[in-house]
C-alpha positions as CSV (number, residue, x, y, z in Angstrom):
1,M,66.8,-45.0,36.2
2,A,64.8,-43.0,33.8
3,T,66.3,-40.2,32.0
4,F,64.6,-37.0,31.4
5,N,64.4,-35.9,27.8
6,E,67.1,-33.2,26.8
7,K,65.4,-29.8,26.6
8,K,65.2,-28.6,23.2
9,T,66.6,-25.7,22.3
10,C,64.8,-22.8,19.9
11,S,66.6,-23.3,17.1
12,Q,66.2,-27.3,17.2
13,R,62.3,-26.4,17.6
14,M,62.6,-24.0,14.5
15,E,64.6,-26.7,12.6
16,N,62.1,-29.5,13.2
17,F,59.0,-26.9,12.6
18,G,60.6,-26.2,8.9
19,R,61.1,-30.1,8.4
20,F,57.5,-30.3,9.4
21,V,56.5,-27.9,6.5
22,W,58.9,-29.4,3.9
23,N,60.8,-32.4,4.7
24,P,63.6,-32.9,1.6
25,D,64.3,-36.3,2.3
26,T,60.7,-37.6,1.9
27,G,59.4,-34.9,-0.3
28,E,56.2,-34.4,2.0
29,L,54.6,-31.2,2.7
30,L,53.0,-30.5,5.9
31,G,53.3,-34.2,6.6
32,R,51.8,-35.3,3.2
33,T,53.4,-36.0,-0.3
34,L,52.4,-34.2,-3.5
35,I,50.1,-37.1,-4.4
36,K,48.5,-37.2,-0.9
37,W,47.4,-33.7,-1.2
38,V,46.2,-34.1,-4.8
39,Y,43.8,-36.8,-3.4
40,I,42.6,-34.9,-0.8
41,S,42.0,-32.1,-2.6
42,L,40.1,-33.8,-5.2
43,Y,38.2,-35.6,-2.5
44,Y,36.8,-32.4,-0.7
45,V,36.3,-30.6,-4.3
46,A,34.0,-33.6,-5.0
47,F,32.4,-33.5,-1.6
48,Y,31.6,-29.9,-1.6
49,V,30.2,-30.0,-5.2
50,V,28.0,-32.7,-4.5
51,I,26.6,-30.9,-1.3
52,I,26.1,-27.4,-3.1
53,G,24.1,-29.4,-6.0
54,L,22.1,-31.1,-3.7
55,F,21.2,-27.8,-1.9
56,A,20.7,-26.3,-5.3
57,L,18.6,-28.8,-6.3
58,S,16.5,-28.6,-3.4
59,I,16.0,-25.0,-3.6
60,F,15.1,-25.2,-7.1
61,S,12.4,-27.9,-6.7
62,L,10.9,-26.0,-4.0
63,M,10.6,-22.7,-6.3
64,K,9.1,-24.7,-8.6
65,S,6.5,-26.2,-6.4
66,L,5.8,-22.4,-5.6
67,N,3.2,-20.2,-7.3
68,P,4.2,-16.9,-7.2
69,Y,0.8,-15.4,-7.5
70,V,-1.1,-17.7,-5.2
71,P,0.5,-18.2,-1.5
72,D,0.2,-21.8,-0.6
73,Y,-0.8,-20.7,2.9
74,Q,-3.0,-18.4,4.0
75,D,-4.1,-19.0,7.3
76,R,-2.4,-15.8,9.1
77,L,-6.0,-14.1,9.6
78,S,-9.4,-15.0,8.7
79,S,-11.1,-11.3,9.4
80,P,-9.3,-8.0,8.4
81,G,-8.0,-5.8,10.4
82,V,-8.8,-1.7,10.5
83,T,-7.1,1.3,10.4
84,I,-8.0,4.9,10.5
85,R,-6.6,8.0,8.5
86,P,-5.4,10.0,10.1
87,F,-4.3,9.0,13.8
88,H,-2.0,10.0,16.6
89,Y,-1.2,7.4,19.1
90,V,-0.9,8.3,22.8
91,E,0.9,5.5,24.1
92,E,-1.2,2.6,23.1
93,D,-4.6,4.4,22.0
94,I,-5.4,6.7,19.1
95,N,-6.2,10.0,20.7
96,I,-7.5,12.8,18.4
97,C,-7.5,16.1,20.0
98,I,-7.9,19.2,17.6
99,N,-8.6,23.0,18.6
100,T,-10.3,24.7,15.5
101,S,-8.9,27.9,16.5
102,N,-5.5,26.6,15.9
103,S,-4.3,25.3,12.9
104,E,-1.1,23.6,14.4
105,S,-3.4,21.3,16.3
106,W,-5.5,20.0,13.1
107,G,-2.8,21.1,10.1
108,S,-0.6,17.6,10.5
109,Y,-3.9,15.6,10.1
110,T,-5.4,17.3,7.1
111,K,-1.6,16.6,5.2
112,S,-1.7,13.2,6.5
113,L,-5.0,13.0,4.5
114,Q,-3.7,14.5,1.7
115,E,-0.9,12.7,1.2
116,F,-2.9,9.2,1.8
117,L,-5.7,10.3,-0.6
118,A,-2.9,11.2,-3.3
119,A,-2.8,7.6,-4.7
120,Y,-6.7,7.9,-4.9
121,N,-6.5,10.7,-7.5
122,S,-8.9,10.4,-10.6
123,T,-5.8,11.0,-12.9
124,V,-4.2,8.4,-11.2
125,Q,-6.8,5.9,-10.8
126,A,-7.5,6.5,-14.8
127,V,-4.1,5.5,-15.7
128,Q,-3.9,2.5,-13.3
129,N,-7.2,0.8,-13.0
130,V,-10.4,0.2,-14.6
131,N,-13.8,1.9,-14.2
132,C,-16.4,-0.9,-12.9
133,T,-19.5,1.4,-12.8
134,S,-22.3,-0.6,-14.4
135,H,-20.5,-3.8,-15.1
136,D,-22.1,-7.1,-14.1
137,N,-19.3,-9.4,-14.9
138,I,-16.4,-7.8,-12.8
139,K,-14.0,-10.7,-12.9
140,A,-13.9,-10.8,-16.6
141,L,-13.2,-7.1,-16.9
142,L,-10.4,-7.2,-14.5
143,S,-8.6,-10.1,-16.5
144,T,-5.7,-9.6,-18.5
145,P,-5.8,-11.9,-21.5
146,G,-2.6,-13.6,-21.9
147,S,-1.4,-12.6,-18.4
148,K,-1.6,-14.0,-15.0
149,T,-2.0,-10.5,-13.6
150,M,-5.6,-9.0,-12.9
151,R,-6.2,-5.3,-13.2
152,A,-8.3,-3.5,-10.4
153,C,-11.3,-1.2,-9.9
154,Q,-10.7,2.5,-9.8
155,F,-11.6,4.1,-6.5
156,T,-11.3,7.8,-6.7
157,T,-11.7,10.6,-3.9
158,E,-14.9,11.9,-5.7
159,L,-16.5,8.7,-3.8
160,L,-15.9,10.4,-0.5
161,G,-18.4,13.1,-1.0
162,E,-18.1,15.9,1.6
163,C,-14.5,14.3,2.6
164,S,-12.8,14.0,-0.7
165,G,-10.8,17.1,-0.1
166,E,-11.8,18.6,-3.5
167,E,-13.9,21.6,-1.9
168,D,-12.7,21.5,1.6
169,K,-9.0,21.4,1.6
170,N,-9.1,21.0,5.3
171,Y,-11.4,18.0,5.4
172,G,-13.8,19.8,8.1
173,F,-11.2,20.0,10.7
174,Q,-11.2,24.2,10.9
175,D,-14.9,23.9,11.6
176,G,-14.9,21.3,14.2
177,K,-16.5,18.6,11.6
178,P,-13.5,16.7,11.1
179,C,-13.7,13.8,8.2
180,F,-11.7,10.3,8.7
181,V,-10.9,7.6,6.5
182,I,-11.9,4.0,7.4
183,K,-9.9,1.5,5.8
184,M,-10.0,-2.5,5.5
185,N,-6.7,-4.2,5.4
186,R,-6.3,-6.7,2.4
187,I,-6.8,-10.6,2.9
188,I,-6.0,-12.6,-0.3
189,G,-9.2,-14.3,-1.6
190,F,-11.1,-12.8,1.1
191,V,-15.0,-12.1,0.0
192,P,-17.0,-10.5,2.9
193,G,-20.4,-12.2,2.4
194,N,-22.5,-12.9,-0.7
195,T,-25.6,-10.6,-0.7
196,T,-24.9,-7.8,1.9
197,A,-22.1,-5.5,1.4
198,P,-19.9,-4.9,4.6
199,Y,-20.5,-1.3,6.0
200,V,-18.9,1.0,8.5
201,N,-20.8,1.9,11.8
202,C,-19.6,4.9,14.2
203,T,-20.6,4.7,17.9
204,S,-20.2,5.8,21.2
205,K,-21.2,5.2,24.6
206,N,-22.1,8.6,24.7
207,S,-23.8,9.1,21.6
208,A,-25.5,12.5,22.7
209,A,-22.1,14.1,22.8
210,L,-21.0,12.3,19.2
211,G,-23.9,13.7,17.4
212,Q,-24.6,12.9,13.6
213,V,-22.5,10.9,11.8
214,K,-22.2,10.9,7.7
215,Y,-21.1,8.1,5.8
216,F,-19.2,8.6,2.2
217,P,-20.0,6.8,-0.1
218,N,-23.6,6.9,1.1
219,G,-24.4,4.2,3.7
220,G,-20.8,3.8,4.5
221,N,-20.6,0.7,2.2
222,F,-17.5,-1.3,0.8
223,S,-18.5,-2.5,-2.6
224,F,-17.9,-6.3,-3.4
225,D,-16.4,-4.8,-6.7
226,Y,-13.1,-4.7,-4.8
227,F,-13.0,-8.1,-3.7
228,P,-11.7,-10.4,-3.8
229,Y,-8.2,-9.2,-3.4
230,Y,-5.7,-11.5,-5.6
231,G,-2.5,-10.4,-4.2
232,K,0.4,-8.0,-4.9
233,K,2.1,-9.6,-7.9
234,A,-1.2,-10.9,-9.3
235,Q,-2.9,-7.5,-8.8
236,P,0.0,-4.6,-8.7
237,N,-2.1,-1.5,-9.0
238,Y,-5.0,-2.8,-6.5
239,T,-6.2,0.1,-4.1
240,N,-8.0,-0.4,-1.0
241,P,-11.8,0.6,-1.1
242,L,-12.5,3.1,1.7
243,V,-15.3,4.8,3.9
244,A,-15.1,8.4,5.0
245,V,-16.9,9.1,8.6
246,K,-17.7,12.7,9.0
247,F,-19.1,14.0,12.5
248,V,-21.1,16.7,12.0
249,D,-22.2,18.4,15.2
250,V,-19.6,17.1,18.2
251,Q,-20.0,18.2,21.6
252,R,-16.8,20.5,22.4
253,N,-14.5,19.9,25.1
254,V,-15.6,16.3,25.7
255,K,-13.5,13.2,25.3
256,I,-15.6,11.0,23.7
257,P,-14.8,7.2,23.3
258,V,-15.8,6.0,19.5
259,V,-15.8,2.8,18.3
260,C,-15.9,2.3,14.2
261,K,-17.0,-1.5,13.1
262,I,-17.4,-3.0,10.1
263,V,-20.4,-4.8,9.5
264,G,-20.6,-7.9,7.5
265,T,-20.3,-11.4,7.0
266,K,-17.1,-13.0,7.8
267,I,-15.6,-9.8,9.7
268,S,-15.2,-10.5,13.4
269,T,-15.0,-7.5,16.1
270,D,-15.1,-9.2,19.2
271,N,-11.1,-10.7,18.9
272,P,-9.7,-10.1,22.8
273,H,-6.4,-10.7,21.0
274,D,-6.8,-8.1,18.5
275,P,-8.5,-5.0,19.4
276,Y,-8.2,-3.7,15.5
277,E,-10.0,-6.7,13.9
278,G,-12.8,-5.5,12.5
279,K,-12.8,-2.3,14.3
280,V,-10.8,0.5,15.2
281,E,-11.1,2.5,18.9
282,F,-10.2,6.0,19.5
283,T,-10.9,9.3,21.4
284,L,-12.0,12.3,20.0
285,E,-12.1,15.9,21.4
286,I,-12.9,18.9,19.7
287,Q,-12.0,22.3,21.4
């Protein structure tokens, strides 16, 4: 008949565990002799050194193949998006509602414009960028000898005329003749055509209520001097060109749907998946 193994006591189990940790008869530590521990340690050290070396070599090869000034892949956007300042979102739509007799209704808008246009101050632009007026070879003017970085053309608030904020710090909001600034988002290497500069055109289904629209600079054009954009590292001081739109005689107490499109070659305005590609839509109400 089979015999049952005698149940070991707690002290016996602790003794067996102690002999496993260190066996004085065989000189084993945790089941291995010292020389075996040396061999296995050397093996794992060599293994991980090779793995780390291969990983470092692959990262080094990848970084050497990348150009920090020009992205390898630029297929995210083919047509620029458009943004507007100031703005106020109601759910997913931009809704601008002001009361000319209540400064609290438009004070945040004028503050937003002042903060946004601070980078376009003539003093700041004179330090950072180049005056490209009356120059034909813009690329040569912006190139920096001995450097891969490019300078950028100045764009100052003076170009925004009545919407510059220099004479009217409230940008027309207190008079019910508000100014808005349209900005085209940056795309590296993008040039909007070759002959006709892109321009802003603001319309409404209720054109009679929208009234007259003024554009600054005159014609609402984005000059070719600011294209192409070479990238943040290649052109660190680049500032986007702007177009200011002033609504002069908007009908009061009417919600007016407004669409401001950028009209130009290579600029799409009918993308159903991106409502801000090439245009911006908002509702304007002046009380």
